[in-house]
C-alpha positions in Angstrom: 204.6 102.9 58.1 204.4 99.9 55.8 207.4 99.6 53.4 207.8 97.6 50.1 210.0 95.2 52.0 207.0 94.3 54.2 204.9 93.1 51.2 207.5 91.5 48.9 205.5 88.3 48.9 202.4 90.0 47.4 202.7 89.5 43.6 199.7 91.8 42.9 201.5 94.8 44.3 204.4 94.2 41.9 202.1 95.4 39.1 202.2 99.0 40.6 204.8 101.6 39.7 207.2 102.3 42.5 205.8 105.8 43.0 202.2 104.5 43.3 203.2 101.6 45.6 205.0 104.1 47.9 201.9 106.3 48.0 199.6 103.3 48.6 201.7 101.9 51.4 202.1 105.3 53.1 198.3 105.1 54.0 198.2 101.3 54.4 198.6 99.2 57.6 199.4 95.6 58.4 197.1 93.9 60.8 197.0 90.4 62.3 193.9 88.4 63.1 193.5 85.2 65.0 191.4 82.3 63.6 187.7 83.1 63.8 188.2 86.9 64.1 186.4 89.2 61.7 188.7 91.2 59.3 185.6 93.1 58.1 181.9 92.9 58.6 179.0 92.4 56.1 177.0 95.6 55.7 179.7 97.8 57.3 181.1 100.7 55.1 183.6 99.3 52.6 186.3 101.7 53.5 189.2 99.5 52.7 190.4 96.7 50.4 192.4 93.9 52.0 195.3 91.8 50.8 196.1 88.4 52.4 199.8 88.3 53.2 199.7 85.2 55.4 196.9 82.7 56.2 193.5 82.5 54.6 190.2 84.3 55.0 186.6 83.0 54.5 184.2 85.3 52.7 181.0 84.5 54.6 177.5 85.6 53.7 175.8 86.0 57.0 172.1 85.4 57.6 169.6 88.2 58.5 169.3 88.9 62.2 166.1 86.9 62.5 167.8 83.8 60.9 170.1 81.4 62.7 173.8 81.9 62.4 174.2 78.3 61.3 172.7 79.3 57.9 175.8 81.4 57.1 177.7 80.1 54.0 181.2 80.5 52.9 181.1 81.9 49.4 184.9 81.8 48.8 188.1 81.3 50.7 190.9 83.8 49.9 194.6 82.7 50.3 197.8 84.5 49.5 197.4 83.1 46.0 194.1 84.9 45.5 195.2 87.7 47.8 192.5 90.2 47.4 189.4 90.5 49.5 187.0 93.3 50.5 186.6 94.3 46.8 183.3 96.0 47.7 185.7 98.9 48.4 185.7 99.5 44.6 181.9 100.3 44.7 182.0 102.9 47.5 179.2 101.0 49.3 179.1 98.4 52.0 180.8 95.0 52.3 178.6 92.3 50.8 180.2 89.6 52.9 182.1 89.3 56.2 185.8 88.4 56.0 186.5 85.8 58.8 190.1 84.6 59.4 190.2 80.8 58.7 193.7 80.7 60.2 195.9 83.1 62.0 196.3 85.7 59.3 198.4 88.8 58.4 196.5 91.3 56.3 197.4 94.5 54.5 194.6 97.1 54.8 194.5 99.6 51.9 192.1 102.6 52.3 189.5 102.5 49.6 190.3 105.9 48.1 193.9 104.9 47.4 192.9 101.5 46.0 190.4 103.1 43.6 193.1 105.6 42.5 195.5 102.8 41.8 192.9 101.1 39.6 192.2 104.3 37.7 195.8 105.2 37.0 197.7 101.9 36.8 196.4 99.8 33.9 198.7 96.8 34.6 197.5 96.7 38.2 193.8 97.1 37.1 194.3 94.2 34.6 195.6 91.9 37.4 192.7 92.8 39.7 190.2 92.1 36.8 191.7 88.7 36.0 191.6 87.8 39.7 188.0 88.8 40.0 187.1 86.9 36.8 188.8 83.7 38.1 186.9 84.0 41.3 183.6 84.4 39.6 184.4 81.3 37.5 185.3 79.2 40.5 182.2 80.4 42.4 180.0 79.5 39.4 181.5 76.0 39.4 180.8 75.7 43.1 177.2 76.7 42.7 176.8 74.4 39.8 177.6 71.5 42.1 174.9 72.5 44.7 172.5 69.9 43.3 174.9 67.1 44.0 174.7 64.9 47.1 176.2 66.3 50.3 179.1 63.8 50.2 180.1 65.1 46.7 179.9 68.7 47.7 182.0 68.0 50.8 184.7 66.1 48.8 184.8 69.0 46.3 185.4 71.4 49.1 188.2 69.2 50.6 189.9 68.8 47.3 189.7 72.6 46.6 191.3 73.3 50.0 194.0 70.6 49.3 195.0 72.5 46.1 195.4 75.6 48.1 197.0 74.4 51.3 198.4 70.9 50.7 197.5 67.5 52.1 196.9 68.7 55.7 194.1 71.3 56.0 193.3 73.2 59.1 189.5 73.2 58.8 186.5 72.5 61.1 183.4 70.5 60.4 181.4 73.8 60.7 183.6 75.5 58.1 183.3 72.5 55.7 179.5 72.6 56.2 179.4 76.3 55.3 181.6 75.7 52.2 179.3 72.8 51.1 176.0 74.4 51.9 175.0 71.8 54.4 174.6 71.3 58.1 177.4 70.7 60.5 175.9 67.3 61.5 175.8 66.2 57.8 179.5 67.3 57.4 180.5 65.3 60.5 178.7 62.1 59.2 180.4 62.4 55.7 183.8 63.1 57.1 183.5 60.2 59.5 182.6 57.9 56.6 185.6 59.1 54.5 187.9 58.5 57.5 186.5 55.0 58.1 187.1 54.2 54.4 190.7 55.5 54.6 190.3 58.5 52.3 191.0 61.0 55.2 192.7 61.1 58.5 192.9 63.8 61.1 191.8 65.2 64.4 189.7 68.0 65.7 190.1 71.1 63.5 192.5 69.4 61.0 192.1 67.0 58.1 194.7 65.1 56.1 193.9 63.9 52.6 195.4 60.4 52.2 194.0 59.2 48.8 193.5 62.1 46.5 193.1 60.1 43.3 190.5 57.8 44.8 188.5 60.8 46.1 188.5 62.2 42.6 187.3 58.9 41.2 184.5 58.8 43.7 183.2 62.0 42.1 183.6 60.8 38.6 181.8 57.5 39.3 178.9 59.2 41.0 179.7 57.8 44.4 177.3 58.9 47.1 
């Protein structure tokens, strides 16, 4: 059984009354996922909401079966700051994305029924969830607004966004960057190689270090391609 001591790091749950929190945790479970593992699958029944306790999770829109997997795109990356994923559970339908662990992750699985009851009976909790969803929509709109920019710009924006969440050293692959930037893995490799050559980035396979944040930001403001 999950106890309140197991989830003290999750600020969202602090908005629940002690009684509601205990009822919620009585049916919840903590699960661990290795990098690349699916937390939940697109089009599967949305039978639970998920909170990120440790690590980060990509929300990935997968292609149809007849399309190539390389066309999958990362719509958003959820961290312990954003915490909530699998919000399709609110609608009693299916998951609209897949949740793929971007790092080793520890997740709290909350059955959909209990999550919806908490939203219905805990106004403070519901307000926190609403603000979280509104912020996510705003950031996704900003991301989509940049889709007409050159690939190099989109890639830099993705890197700076990850830096804000995880610090200067980011555990990310070229494929993940490509999915976040709506481009091909080959284009991501070329752009990263150029940024490394010019001294903006360093790193090795599966890991990037941002060395000159201010200059990357100036590249965007100057229309550098």
